[in-house]
C-alpha positions in Angstrom: -14.8 -13.0 9.9 -11.4 -11.3 9.9 -10.6 -8.1 11.7 -9.8 -5.1 9.5 -6.1 -4.4 9.2 -4.6 -1.4 11.0 -1.7 -1.2 8.6 -3.6 0.9 5.9 -4.8 3.7 8.3 -1.3 4.0 9.7 0.2 4.5 6.2 -2.5 7.1 5.4 -1.5 8.9 8.6 2.1 9.0 7.3 1.0 10.4 4.0 -1.2 13.0 5.7 1.6 14.0 8.0 3.9 14.6 5.0 6.3 11.8 5.7 6.2 10.4 2.2 9.5 8.5 2.4 8.2 6.5 5.4 5.0 5.8 3.6 6.8 4.5 0.5 9.0 2.3 2.7 5.9 0.8 4.4 4.2 0.2 1.0 7.2 -1.7 -0.2 6.9 -4.1 2.7 3.1 -4.4 2.5 1.7 -7.5 4.2 -0.8 -8.5 1.5 -2.6 -7.4 -1.7 -5.8 -6.8 0.4 -4.0 -4.4 2.6 -2.6 -2.4 -0.3 -6.1 -2.2 -1.9 -7.5 -1.0 1.4 -4.8 1.6 1.5 -5.7 2.8 -2.0 -9.4 3.0 -1.0 -8.5 5.1 2.0 -6.3 7.3 0.0 -9.1 7.9 -2.5 -11.5 8.6 0.3 -9.2 11.2 1.7 -8.4 12.6 -1.8 -4.7 11.9 -1.4 -4.1 9.4 -4.2 -4.2 11.9 -7.1 -2.0 14.4 -5.3 0.9 12.0 -4.5 1.9 10.4 -7.8 4.8 8.4 -6.2 2.4 6.9 -3.7 0.0 6.0 -6.4 2.7 4.4 -8.5 4.1 2.5 -5.5 0.7 1.1 -4.5 0.0 0.0 -8.1 3.4 -1.6 -8.4 3.1 -3.4 -5.1 -0.4 -4.8 -6.0 1.2 -6.2 -9.2 4.2 -7.6 -7.3 2.1 -9.3 -4.6 -0.5 -10.6 -7.2 2.1 -12.2 -9.4 2.7 -15.9 -9.0 5.8 -16.8 -7.1 8.7 -18.4 -8.9 10.0 -21.4 -7.1 13.3 -23.1 -7.5 13.8 -26.7 -7.0 16.0 -27.6 -4.0 
């Protein structure tokens, strides 16, 4: 069983603290889709997702980007 990620609660703390630019920067370098989904769940739980439209859009975009298949070039 894997341990829960500590990334999402830290980003929620940034959003709660009002440091939206730092939260957006962290979302852009998210470790995995699972972490971003966990972040969205925590934001919904704390009722922060509807209030911050840029955070909502950034998380949705990052889920799409991380879920997309990677394009590989031949060497």
